[in-house]
KENU-165100 format. One line per 10 residues: number of its first residue (from 1); their letters; for each residue x, y, z of N, C-alpha, C, O. Coordinates in steps of 0.02 Angstrom, whole numbers. Layout:
<pts>
NUM> A> X:Y:Z:X:Y:Z:X:Y:Z:X:Y:Z ~ ... .
</pts>
This chain:
<pts>
1> XXXXXXXXXX> 6950:5304:6619:6997:5364:6615:7011:5392:6685:6964:5404:6722 ~ 7070:5401:6703:7092:5425:6763:7076:5506:6772:7078:5547:6726 ~ 7062:5519:6833:7045:5580:6846:7108:5632:6852:7156:5618:6888 ~ 7104:5685:6819:7165:5729:6814:7162:5781:6874:7108:5795:6901 ~ 7215:5804:6890:7222:5855:6942:7235:5928:6915:7262:5971:6949 ~ 7215:5935:6854:7219:6000:6820:7152:6033:6819:7113:6017:6775 ~ 7133:6081:6867:7063:6101:6874:7028:6134:6812:6967:6141:6812 ~ 7066:6153:6762:7038:6185:6697:7018:6128:6655:6981:6140:6608 ~ 7036:6072:6666:7014:6020:6619:6953:5979:6636:6942:5967:6695 ~ 6912:5957:6585:6858:5915:6604:6882:5848:6635:6842:5820:6672 .
11> XXXXXXXXXX> 6934:5824:6624:6961:5759:6653:6971:5765:6719:6983:5713:6749 ~ 6968:5823:6756:6975:5827:6827:6909:5815:6865:6908:5817:6926 ~ 6853:5804:6829:6789:5799:6865:6752:5734:6841:6736:5727:6782 ~ 6741:5690:6886:6703:5626:6878:6628:5644:6862:6606:5701:6855 ~ 6594:5586:6858:6517:5592:6853:6485:5635:6903:6444:5678:6886 ~ 6504:5625:6969:6469:5658:7021:6478:5735:7018:6441:5771:7052 ~ 6522:5760:6982:6537:5834:6979:6519:5858:6911:6532:5916:6895 ~ 6491:5819:6870:6472:5834:6802:6402:5833:6787:6365:5787:6807 ~ 6379:5887:6748:6304:5887:6731:6300:5893:6653:6341:5927:6622 ~ 6252:5862:6627:6236:5864:6555:6177:5915:6546:6124:5907:6576 .
21> XXXXXXXXXX> 6188:5967:6507:6129:6019:6492:6114:6004:6421:6159:6008:6379 ~ 6056:5988:6405:6021:5975:6347:5978:6032:6328:5924:6039:6356 ~ 6000:6079:6278:5971:6145:6264:5927:6146:6209:5948:6135:6152 ~ 5865:6160:6222:5813:6174:6166:5803:6123:6117:5800:6138:6057 ~ 5799:6063:6139:5778:6007:6093:5704:6005:6084:5675:5951:6090 ~ 5672:6058:6070:5603:6061:6068:5588:6035:5993:5632:6033:5950 ~ 5525:6016:5984:5506:5988:5915:5513:6046:5860:5531:6029:5803 ~ 5503:6105:5872:5510:6154:5822:5584:6160:5799:5599:6168:5740 ~ 5632:6156:5853:5695:6164:5833:5727:6101:5796:5762:6110:5746 ~ 5715:6039:5819:5737:5980:5790:5705:5975:5724:5739:5950:5679 .
31> XXXXXXXXXX> 5646:5995:5712:5615:5985:5648:5642:6043:5594:5630:6039:5534 ~ 5678:6093:5624:5706:6143:5579:5761:6107:5536:5771:6127:5478 ~ 5796:6058:5561:5852:6028:5523:5826:5997:5458:5788:5948:5461 ~ 5844:6022:5402:5815:6007:5343:5833:5934:5313:5795:5901:5277 ~ 5896:5914:5333:5907:5845:5310:5896:5799:5357:5916:5810:5415 ~ 5864:5741:5342:5844:5688:5380:5905:5661:5410:5908:5649:5470 ~ 5956:5651:5369:6023:5619:5395:6054:5666:5450:6070:5643:5504 ~ 6060:5723:5436:6087:5773:5487:6046:5770:5546:6075:5764:5600 ~ 5978:5774:5543:5932:5772:5601:5945:5707:5643:5946:5707:5704 ~ 5955:5655:5607:5964:5589:5644:6028:5587:5678:6032:5558:5732 .
41> XXXXXXXXXX> 6078:5616:5651:6148:5621:5679:6142:5666:5745:6167:5646:5798 ~ 6113:5720:5741:6111:5763:5799:6072:5732:5851:6096:5734:5908 ~ 6016:5704:5841:5970:5671:5889:6003:5613:5918:6003:5607:5979 ~ 6032:5568:5879:6062:5508:5909:6123:5523:5945:6142:5482:5987 ~ 6159:5578:5935:6221:5600:5971:6195:5626:6041:6222:5613:6095 ~ 6143:5661:6035:6115:5689:6106:6088:5623:6142:6100:5614:6202 ~ 6056:5583:6108:6023:5527:6144:6075:5481:6174:6061:5449:6225 ~ 6135:5477:6143:6186:5432:6173:6218:5471:6235:6229:5439:6287 ~ 6233:5531:6231:6245:5571:6290:6202:5561:6344:6227:5551:6399 ~ 6136:5562:6336:6083:5561:6385:6082:5488:6417:6076:5478:6478 .
51> XXXXXXXXXX> 6088:5437:6367:6092:5372:6397:6148:5355:6446:6139:5329:6501 ~ 6204:5374:6421:6272:5369:6459:6264:5402:6524:6278:5375:6578 ~ 6240:5466:6519:6228:5503:6585:6183:5468:6626:6199:5463:6686 ~ 6129:5442:6608:6085:5406:6650:6118:5341:6681:6103:5327:6739 ~ 6157:5308:6650:6189:5258:6669:6242:5263:6718:6259:5217:6754 ~ 6270:5325:6719:6322:5335:6761:6309:5391:6810:6357:5420:6835 ~ 6249:5407:6825:6228:5453:6878:6252:5524:6871:6262:5563:6918 ~ 6262:5539:6803:6277:5609:6788:6213:5648:6796:6160:5623:6777 ~ 6216:5712:6825:6161:5754:6831:6143:5776:6763:6187:5794:6724 ~ 6073:5775:6746:6051:5800:6682:5994:5855:6689:5948:5852:6730 .
61> XXXXXXXXXX> 6002:5898:6650:5946:5960:6650:5930:5970:6579:5973:5986:6538 ~ 5865:5961:6564:5830:5970:6507:5807:6049:6506:5759:6070:6539 ~ 5847:6091:6465:5840:6160:6467:5796:6184:6414:5817:6182:6356 ~ 5734:6206:6427:5686:6224:6374:5664:6304:6382:5683:6339:6429 ~ 5628:6322:6337:5598:6387:6339:5531:6387:6372:5492:6342:6357 ~ 5514:6432:6414:5449:6441:6444:5409:6489:6399:5419:6550:6404 ~ 5370:6467:6359:5336:6510:6309:5272:6542:6340:5237:6580:6307 ~ 5256:6526:6405:5200:6562:6433:5215:6628:6449:5171:6668:6463 ~ 5289:6646:6450:5305:6707:6464:5323:6748:6400:5345:6718:6351 ~ 5315:6809:6398:5337:6850:6336:5410:6874:6353:5430:6880:6411 .
71> XXXXXXXXXX> 5445:6887:6303:5512:6927:6311:5497:6993:6340:5442:7019:6331 ~ 5547:7022:6377:5535:7087:6404:5526:7136:6342:5543:7119:6285 ~ 5500:7196:6358:5485:7245:6305:5556:7271:6279:5562:7293:6222 ~ 5605:7270:6318:5672:7293:6292:5705:7244:6244:5751:7264:6209 ~ 5682:7179:6241:5712:7131:6200:5705:7150:6123:5651:7172:6103 ~ 5756:7141:6082:5753:7158:6013:5704:7114:5977:5677:7137:5927 ~ 5691:7048:6001:5646:7006:5973:5579:7007:5995:5540:6962:5979 ~ 5558:7060:6036:5486:7057:6064:5436:7068:6015:5382:7038:6015 ~ 5454:7115:5966:5403:7127:5914:5387:7066:5870:5329:7053:5854 ~ 5438:7028:5850:5434:6970:5810:5394:6914:5851:5353:6877:5824 .
81> XXXXXXXXXX> 5409:6913:5912:5379:6864:5958:5304:6876:5960:5266:6828:5955 ~ 5282:6940:5967:5210:6957:5975:5171:6949:5907:5115:6923:5903 ~ 5205:6973:5855:5172:6969:5788:5173:6900:5755:5125:6884:5719 ~ 5224:6859:5765:5223:6799:5726:5233:6738:5767:5197:6689:5758 ~ 5289:6737:5818:5301:6678:5847:5246:6651:5896:5228:6593:5899 ~ 5221:6709:5940:5171:6681:5982:5106:6655:5956:5080:6605:5980 ~ 5080:6690:5904:5024:6660:5874:5035:6591:5840:4990:6549:5838 ~ 5091:6581:5815:5102:6513:5785:5109:6463:5840:5083:6408:5829 ~ 5140:6474:5898:5144:6431:5950:5074:6416:5981:5061:6359:6001 ~ 5031:6467:5983:4965:6462:6014:4929:6409:5964:4898:6362:5989 .
91> XXXXXXXXXX> 4933:6414:5899:4905:6369:5854:4930:6299:5848:4897:6252:5827 ~ 4997:6296:5870:5030:6226:5865:5072:6217:5934:5134:6217:5933 ~ 5037:6210:5990:5074:6201:6056:5127:6144:6057:5174:6144:6097 ~ 5116:6098:6015:5164:6036:6017:5236:6063:5992:5288:6035:6008 ~ 5236:6113:5957:5300:6139:5935:5356:6148:5989:5415:6137:5977 ~ 5334:6169:6044:5376:6186:6099:5384:6123:6152:5417:6128:6203 ~ 5351:6066:6133:5362:6005:6176:5431:5980:6167:5456:5986:6111 ~ 5465:5953:6212:5529:5924:6196:5525:5860:6158:5483:5817:6171 ~ 5573:5853:6107:5574:5803:6064:5572:5736:6096:5613:5725:6141 ~ 5529:5691:6079:5512:5632:6117:5566:5586:6135:5566:5556:6189 .
101> XXXXXXXXXX> 5620:5578:6086:5677:5535:6098:5722:5562:6153:5762:5527:6182 ~ 5714:5628:6165:5763:5655:6218:5730:5687:6277:5758:5729:6313 ~ 5659:5658:6288:5618:5689:6345:5645:5661:6409:5676:5608:6412 ~ 5630:5700:6461:5648:5690:6528:5605:5632:6560:5545:5627:6550 ~ 5639:5591:6599:5602:5540:6640:5596:5570:6711:5557:5541:6749 ~ 5627:5619:6733:5625:5646:6800:5637:5595:6850:5599:5586:6898 ~ 5691:5560:6840:5710:5506:6893:5746:5530:6947:5774:5585:6940 ~ 5752:5497:7006:5773:5520:7066:5826:5468:7095:5812:5408:7089 ~ 5883:5486:7125:5922:5441:7156:5895:5432:7227:5849:5466:7249 ~ 5927:5381:7262:5904:5357:7323:5906:5412:7382:5865:5409:7429 .
111> XXXXXXXXXX> 5954:5462:7379:5953:5512:7428:5906:5566:7417:5903:5612:7458 ~ 5865:5563:7363:5811:5617:7356:5833:5675:7314:5793:5721:7303 ~ 5902:5678:7284:5917:5726:7239:5892:5712:7173:5889:5656:7149 ~ 5871:5768:7144:5842:5759:7070:5907:5760:7029:5944:5809:7028 ~ 5918:5704:6997:5976:5695:6949:5959:5712:6876:5999:5731:6833 ~ 5891:5703:6868:5864:5726:6804:5808:5771:6804:5752:5748:6814 ~ 5817:5833:6793:5756:5877:6792:5752:5925:6731:5792:5919:6684 ~ 5708:5969:6730:5688:6011:6679:5685:6079:6703:5649:6092:6751 ~ 5725:6132:6669:5717:6197:6687:5688:6240:6626:5696:6222:6568 ~ 5658:6289:6642:5623:6336:6588:5652:6408:6595:5667:6430:6650 .
121> XXXXXXXXXX> 5658:6440:6546:5684:6511:6543:5643:6553:6501:5608:6528:6456 ~ 5644:6620:6512:5611:6666:6470:5645:6655:6393:5706:6652:6382 ~ 5596:6652:6346:5627:6637:6273:5666:6697:6245:5689:6690:6188 ~ 5675:6751:6276:5718:6803:6260:5795:6789:6282:5843:6818:6257 ~ 5801:6741:6331:5867:6729:6359:5899:6674:6326:5872:6619:6324 ~ 5960:6687:6298:6008:6633:6268:6029:6594:6319:6026:6534:6306 ~ 6052:6611:6381:6086:6567:6425:6033:6524:6464:5985:6550:6493 ~ 6045:6456:6464:5996:6407:6502:6005:6427:6583:5962:6414:6625 ~ 6066:6459:6595:6081:6466:6666:6038:6525:6695:6038:6535:6756 ~ 6006:6562:6655:5960:6615:6674:5898:6591:6706:5861:6629:6738 .
131> XXXXXXXXXX> 5884:6519:6696:5822:6496:6722:5820:6495:6798:5867:6471:6829 ~ 5769:6519:6826:5758:6524:6895:5773:6460:6932:5740:6410:6917 ~ 5818:6455:6979:5831:6400:7021:5889:6355:6986:5914:6310:7019 ~ 5906:6363:6933:5953:6313:6905:6022:6320:6930:6051:6267:6940 ~ 6055:6376:6943:6113:6387:6972:6115:6353:7036:6157:6309:7047 ~ 6070:6372:7082:6079:6345:7149:6072:6262:7148:6104:6227:7187 ~ 6029:6237:7099:6027:6159:7089:6093:6136:7074:6116:6088:7105 ~ 6130:6167:7026:6190:6143:7003:6243:6147:7055:6278:6098:7070 ~ 6248:6205:7082:6308:6217:7122:6292:6200:7196:6337:6169:7225 ~ 6239:6215:7229:6229:6202:7301:6208:6132:7316:6231:6097:7361 .
141> XXXXXXXXXX> 6158:6113:7270:6126:6045:7290:6164:5986:7263:6170:5934:7295 ~ 6191:5998:7199:6230:5944:7162:6304:5951:7162:6338:5900:7150 ~ 6330:6002:7173:6406:6016:7186:6438:6004:7113:6489:5970:7107 ~ 6408:6034:7061:6431:6030:6995:6486:6075:6981:6485:6132:7005 ~ 6536:6055:6942:6593:6101:6922:6592:6097:6847:6599:6150:6817 ~ 6583:6042:6812:6595:6027:6740:6526:6020:6708:6484:5978:6727 ~ 6515:6068:6653:6450:6066:6619:6465:6038:6549:6507:6064:6512 ~ 6431:5988:6532:6431:5969:6464:6368:5990:6427:6313:5973:6448 ~ 6377:6029:6368:6332:6061:6338:6313:6038:6261:6359:6027:6221 ~ 6252:6030:6243:6238:6021:6178:6164:6048:6168:6124:6055:6214 .
151> XXXXXXXXXX> 6151:6061:6100:6085:6085:6092:6077:6122:6026:6124:6122:5986 ~ 6020:6153:6012:6000:6188:5953:5974:6261:5975:5924:6267:6010 ~ 6007:6311:5955:6049:6316:5899:6119:6329:5925:6126:6351:5983 ~ 6171:6317:5887:6236:6332:5903:6255:6409:5919:6292:6427:5965 ~ 6224:6448:5876:6236:6522:5885:6186:6553:5939:6190:6612:5955 ~ 6141:6512:5965:6091:6540:6009:6108:6514:6082:6154:6541:6114 ~ 6072:6462:6108:6080:6440:6181:6147:6412:6189:6180:6424:6240 ~ 6170:6373:6137:6239:6342:6155:6294:6395:6165:6333:6391:6212 ~ 6296:6449:6117:6345:6494:6133:6331:6537:6194:6377:6555:6231 ~ 6267:6554:6205:6247:6596:6263:6261:6557:6329:6288:6585:6377 .
161> XXXXXXXXXX> 6244:6495:6331:6259:6458:6396:6331:6444:6402:6357:6450:6457 ~ 6364:6429:6355:6438:6416:6364:6475:6482:6385:6521:6481:6426 ~ 6454:6535:6359:6494:6598:6375:6470:6614:6452:6514:6634:6491 ~ 6409:6607:6473:6385:6627:6539:6418:6582:6586:6439:6604:6639 ~ 6425:6516:6571:6446:6465:6620:6521:6477:6630:6542:6474:6688 ~ 6563:6491:6580:6633:6509:6589:6643:6569:6633:6690:6571:6673 ~ 6594:6623:6627:6602:6680:6662:6586:6664:6741:6609:6698:6787 ~ 6544:6610:6748:6530:6587:6817:6583:6535:6842:6575:6506:6895 ~ 6634:6525:6804:6686:6483:6832:6676:6405:6829:6709:6366:6863 ~ 6626:6386:6784:6615:6310:6770:6670:6295:6718:6690:6338:6679 .
171> XXXXXXXXXX> 6693:6234:6720:6732:6204:6663:6678:6183:6618:6631:6149:6639 ~ 6685:6203:6550:6624:6194:6501:6656:6146:6440:6712:6155:6415 ~ 6615:6099:6425:6628:6055:6364:6564:6062:6316:6507:6056:6337 ~ 6579:6074:6258:6526:6085:6207:6536:6020:6158:6592:6006:6137 ~ 6481:5981:6142:6485:5920:6102:6455:5943:6032:6394:5947:6023 ~ 6501:5956:5985:6480:5981:5924:6435:5938:5882:6394:5963:5843 ~ 6441:5868:5889:6410:5818:5848:6331:5832:5877:6285:5826:5837 ~ 6318:5847:5934:6248:5853:5955:6221:5923:5952:6174:5940:5987 ~ 6254:5967:5910:6227:6038:5902:6217:6048:5831:6245:6014:5789 ~ 6172:6103:5816:6158:6118:5749:6136:6190:5745:6108:6219:5792 .
181> XXXXXXXXXX> 6151:6218:5686:6136:6287:5675:6111:6296:5607:6139:6261:5564 ~ 6057:6341:5586:6034:6343:5517:6089:6373:5479:6086:6363:5419 ~ 6138:6408:5500:6194:6437:5456:6258:6393:5464:6297:6400:5511 ~ 6266:6351:5418:6320:6302:5425:6388:6336:5437:6432:6308:5470 ~ 6396:6399:5409:6464:6429:5416:6474:6455:5480:6530:6453:5506 ~ 6422:6483:5513:6424:6501:5585:6434:6450:5627:6477:6455:5671 ~ 6398:6393:5621:6408:6337:5658:6478:6308:5662:6501:6292:5717 ~ 6513:6302:5607:6581:6286:5600:6632:6338:5632:6682:6321:5663 ~ 6615:6398:5622:6656:6452:5652:6655:6452:5723:6707:6462:5754 ~ 6597:6442:5753:6586:6441:5825:6623:6378:5855:6659:6385:5905 .
191> XXXXXXXXXX> 6615:6319:5825:6639:6261:5850:6718:6256:5840:6753:6227:5881 ~ 6742:6285:5783:6813:6278:5767:6853:6334:5793:6913:6325:5805 ~ 6825:6390:5802:6867:6455:5819:6846:6490:5880:6888:6509:5921 ~ 6778:6500:5890:6759:6547:5944:6752:6508:6010:6782:6527:6061 ~ 6711:6455:6009:6699:6416:6069:6762:6384:6109:6766:6382:6170 ~ 6813:6360:6062:6873:6339:6091:6914:6387:6133:6952:6367:6177 ~ 6906:6447:6120:6937:6499:6166:6910:6493:6245:6947:6501:6294 ~ 6842:6478:6246:6807:6474:6315:6805:6409:6344:6816:6397:6403 ~ 6788:6364:6298:6769:6291:6322:6802:6242:6282:6833:6260:6232 ~ 6798:6176:6300:6824:6121:6268:6769:6100:6213:6711:6093:6231 .
201> XXXXXXXXXX> 6785:6090:6153:6742:6067:6105:6764:5996:6081:6813:5989:6044 ~ 6724:5944:6105:6741:5875:6100:6693:5830:6062:6639:5852:6044 ~ 6710:5774:6050:6666:5725:6017:6622:5687:6066:6633:5689:6126 ~ 6575:5653:6042:6528:5615:6086:6572:5563:6126:6567:5557:6187 ~ 6617:5525:6087:6660:5478:6116:6705:5503:6175:6712:5473:6228 ~ 6734:5562:6157:6776:5595:6213:6738:5612:6272:6764:5607:6327 ~ 6676:5631:6266:6631:5650:6325:6613:5594:6358:6617:5591:6419 ~ 6592:5544:6322:6575:5482:6359:6633:5462:6407:6619:5446:6464 ~ 6692:5463:6386:6747:5443:6424:6748:5483:6488:6770:5456:6539 ~ 6728:5544:6490:6730:5587:6549:6671:5564:6596:6682:5563:6656 .
211> XXX> 6617:5547:6574:6555:5524:6604:6564:5461:6639:6534:5447:6690 ~ 6612:5417:6607:6612:5350:6635:6678:5346:6674:6695:5290:6693 ~ 6717:5396:6688:6780:5394:6719:6763:5370:6800:6810:5364:6840 .
</pts>
């Protein structure tokens, strides 16, 4: 695929200017998907993106929650976190581990840049870009302009990160096949109506074309 000269389009940015953000593929989130067929589709779509990104030297960030931190007291979800979620995670710490098929290898390229890394953010924050050090890594160290986003849930970190990223002048692509939300109507409304106002909503095959340009 030829590189475009239209800066608002993903096609303007080759692999060296592109990063894949994998959002919240923790065990608890992946296992929320009730249909095994749907779960397999989401996981395999994300896995394909990850494989192609690794093969083409596209930067990869595994964006996870840091559950060692509590939400700030001003967060609406702080009460639920303290009374229900925190005790549940303490009893089942594997719930917040990254799903094994999508886990980071933390590989490095020859010049020492970390091309595959993991970031952690406060569990109250929807945007993965709120994680300490992630923006300087993407912008200053890796020179990224185009973000490819996929994750769970569509109404949570996918929407939060896509909105934040466009406000920060990144070109944003969301891969719908690799996203999931417990509310199917919300999922489709976001992918079909809301997110296309801000970002490019594309298929796995279309995105692979950009990563291999």
